[in-house]
C-alpha positions in Angstrom: 64.5 158.4 116.7 65.7 154.8 117.0 64.1 152.2 119.3 65.2 148.7 120.2 62.3 146.4 120.6 62.8 143.1 122.4 60.0 140.5 122.3 60.2 137.7 124.8 58.2 134.5 125.1 55.4 136.0 127.2 51.9 136.2 126.0 52.4 140.0 125.4 54.2 139.3 122.2 51.2 140.7 120.3 51.8 144.0 122.0 55.4 144.0 120.6 53.9 143.4 117.1 51.4 146.2 117.5 54.2 148.5 118.7 56.2 147.7 115.6 53.2 148.4 113.4 52.6 151.8 115.0 56.3 152.8 114.9 56.5 151.9 111.2 53.6 154.3 110.6 55.3 156.9 112.6 58.5 156.4 110.6 60.6 155.5 113.7 63.7 153.4 113.0 63.3 150.0 114.8 65.8 147.4 115.8 64.2 144.1 116.7 65.3 141.1 118.8 63.0 138.2 119.2 63.7 135.4 121.7 63.3 131.7 120.7 60.4 131.5 123.1 58.8 134.6 121.5 59.1 133.0 118.1 57.0 130.0 119.4 54.5 132.3 121.2 54.0 134.3 118.0 53.3 131.2 116.0 50.9 129.8 118.6 49.1 132.9 119.8 49.0 135.3 116.8 48.0 135.3 113.2 51.5 136.4 112.2 54.4 134.4 110.8 57.9 135.2 112.0 59.0 136.7 108.6 55.9 139.1 108.7 56.9 140.3 112.2 60.5 140.8 111.2 59.5 142.7 108.1 57.9 145.3 110.4 61.4 146.3 111.8 64.1 148.2 110.0 66.8 145.9 111.5 66.5 142.4 113.0 69.1 140.7 115.2 69.5 137.1 116.2 68.8 136.6 119.9 72.2 134.8 120.3 74.3 137.4 118.4 76.4 139.0 121.2 78.2 140.9 118.5 75.1 142.7 117.3 75.3 146.5 117.3 72.4 146.6 119.8 74.3 144.3 122.2 77.4 146.5 122.3 75.8 149.6 123.6 77.4 151.7 120.9 74.1 152.2 119.1 72.4 155.4 120.3 68.8 154.4 120.8 65.9 154.7 123.2 65.2 151.4 124.9 61.8 149.8 125.1 61.4 146.3 126.5 58.2 144.3 125.9 57.8 141.1 127.9 
């Protein structure tokens, strides 16, 4: 199974992090997109540094990369959106 995890700037960013931790333990392939606002929220509201969060995912994409495989719709995944 493959999941795309999108973390926005809302205070629920920690839930996205917990989800990534759980999915890693379950050996689910994860594709992560973190918004610029979420990067700030993570640094202000959690104990995590951005590289630590990114290391929990199998693949990480820049929020502005419209050419990313997850942006094209050609990647067969289940979609999970965390706000």
